[in-house]
N, C-alpha and C positions, 0 to 999 in steps of 0.2 A: 271522821273516818270510821267506817263500820268494820268490826272484827268478825272474821269467819274462822271458826276452829274446826280443823279437819283432824279427826282422831281415829285410832284403831289399835288393835293389839299387835304385838310383835308377830311378823309374818303376814300381816294384812297389806292391802294395797293403798293404805292411807297416804303414804309419801307420794306415790304416783298421782293419786287424785289431787293432792294439794298442789303439785307442780302444774298439772293441767289447768287447775282452777286459777292459780296465780297468773299464768300466761294469758288467761282469758279475761280476767277482770281488770277494771281500771284501778291501778294501784294508788291513785290519788283518792279514791273513794273507799277502797276495801283493803284490808290487811289480812293476809292468810297466815294463820298461826296454828299451833298444835294444842296439845292437852293443857298446857299452862294457861291457855286463854279461855277455858271453859266457863269460868265464873263470870266473865265479862263479855263473852261473845254474843253478838246479836243473831248470829247464824251458826248452827252446829251441823257438821256432817260426820256421821259415824260410818266408817267403812268396816262392816262386820263380815268379812270374808276370810278370816283366818282359820275357820274350821274349829270343830269341837276339841281337837287335840292341839290347839295352839300352845306354844312353849311358855307363854306368859302365865298360864294356869288359871284356876277358878277364881282366886282372890283378885287378881288383876282385872279379869273380865267383869267381875261383880262390881268393883269400884268404878270401872269405866262406864258401865251401864247406869250405875247410880248417878254419876255426875252428868251424864247425858240426859237422863230422865229429869233431874233437878233443873237443868238448863231449860228444858221444854216447859216445865211448870212455871219458871220465871218469865216465860213469854218469848223465848228465842224460837226462831224457826228451826225445824229439825228435819234432816234428810238422812235416811238409813239405807246404805247401799250394801246388798248382800252378795253380789257377784259382779263380774266384769260387764255383763250385759246391762244390769241396772245402773252401774256407774256411767257407762257410755250414754245411756238414755238420759240420765240426770244432767250430765255435762252438756249434752246437746240442747236440753231445755234451758239451761242457764245461758248458753250462748245465744239462744233465740229470744228469751224473755227477761234475762237478767236474774239476779238473786231474788228469791221470794220475799214478800213482806213478812215481817215478824207478826205471827198470827195472834198473839195475846193469850188470854187464859184458855185452859182446856175446857171445852164445853161438851164434847162428845168423845167418850172413850169406850172402846170395844175390847174387853178382856176375853180372849179365847182360851178357856181352860176348863178342865173337868170340875166336878163339884165335891172335891175332897174337903175335909175340915179346914186344912190350911188355906186352900184356895178361897173358900167362902169367907174366911176370916180376913184375908187380904183385900178382897174386893169390897167388903163391908167397911173396913177402915179407909180405903182409898176413896170410896164414894162419899163418906162422911167428911173427909178432909177437903175434898174438892167441891163439896156442896152440890153433888149431882145425885139425882134419883137413881137408885140401884134397881135395875130391871133384870130379872132372871126369867126369860120367856119360856124356858122348858121346865121350870120347877113344878112339882106336883101341886094341884089345887088351883093353878092359874086357869082362868076362864078365857078362852080365845074364841068363843062363839062359833066353833066348828071351822075356823079358818085353817088354811094350809100354811106351810112354812113361809111361802113368798109373801102373802098378804100380812101375815103376823109381823115379820121383820120389816116390811116396807112401812107399816104404820109406825113402828118404833123409830125408824130412821128419820121420819119426818119431824120428830120432836126437836126442840131447840137445845135441850140439855138432857144428857143421859149417860149412864155407865151401864153398858149391857154386858152381862156375864153368861156366856154359853159356850159349850164345846162343839156346837153343831156346825158342820162345814156348810150347811145350807145358808147360814147367816152371812157368810163372808161377802158374797157377791152384792148383797143388798146393803150391808152396813159399812163396808170399807170405804166407799166413795164419800160417805158423810162423816167419817170419823176424823178427829184431830190426832188420835193416837190409837194404835192397835198393839196390844200386849199379848204375846203368845207364850203361854206356859207349856213348854214342850213335854214336860213330864206329867203334869196333872191333867193335860188334855187326854192322856191315855186312860184316865179314869172315867171317861165319858160314859154316862148311863149306869154306872155301878150303883149309885145311891138313889136312882129314880126307878119307880116300879115299872115293870113291863106291862104292856097293854093286856088286859083280860088275863091276869095271872092265874085265875081259878080254872081256866079251860085246860084240862089235862092234854087233850089232843093238840092244842096250840103249843103247849110247853114242850111236848115230845118232838113235834115237828121242827121247832125253831131253836131248841136248846143248843145244838152244836154251833149254830150261827151266832147265838147270843154270847157264847163263851169267847168268840173271836171278835165280837162287835167293838169293844173299847179300842183294840188295836187298829181295826179297820177304820173306825171313825177318826182316830188320831192321824192316820196317814192321809185320809181325805182332807182333813182340816189343814194339815201342813201344806198339802198340794195347792189347795184353794188360796191360802194366805200368800204363798209364794207367787201365785199368779196375779194377785191384786196388791202386791207390796208397793207398787208405784203410786197407788191412790192415797195412801196414808203412811206415815212412818210406822214401821213394823219392828217392835222391840221384842226380841226373842229371849226368853228366860229358860235356861237349860237345867236349873237345879233349884231345890228349895232354898238353898243358901243364897243364890242370886236373887230369888224372889223376895226374900226377907230384907236383903241389903238395899235393893232398889226401892222397896216400899218405904223403908225408913228414910231414905234420901228424899223421896217425894214428900213424905210427911214433914220432914225438916224444912224443905223448901216452902211448903205451904205455910207453916208456922212463921217462918222468917218474913213472909210477904204480908202477914197480918199487921 
């Protein structure tokens, strides 16, 4: 019998989703359980709709995200439901197609975050642990041969193994359908562009004309990124990290899961 763990914070719709799923599945083949089954579950469903002010607090959310991420690293299938619409869509898909196959190891990871020191440190450690080539397509010095955003990300997406780190909302539509996991750092994504040089910074006229817009750009980019990720959350599990503490705890859980699998 395969175990399905349906989990969520206090105030989430996890219980409702579990009840619907239990009524839908063949109980002789599947057992629907809660957080206590995360370490053994072949399938994990995170109902992440409790909101930023959930009564469970930061520590509880961090621990839950860490456990969910570790389960995915161990090879469990992972579905993350962010609202009622995504839950209904996922339940309908299970009704039509059954529970998804356990996908195995992570091969393609898209980390949507800015290029702060902490963010770069995390993605470097994560890529090394998972054995994935780290690609930062927007980093200074990268030679893209004059390509635009679309061709650049499309070429990357075709690769068999990668960890792509970018805050660009242009990357989402191209990378999300191919990713095994998408990690959105909601705080560091606001740092988009701050550490990368602006085009033609020596041109005084250009700087004067665009300076007001550039001051707002990190916030604008972050909002566009969040919007695009929400629109493509059905294509890959979208793990939302809301603080540096959450990011560090989730990273440590992933590293531990990788070490345990060796």
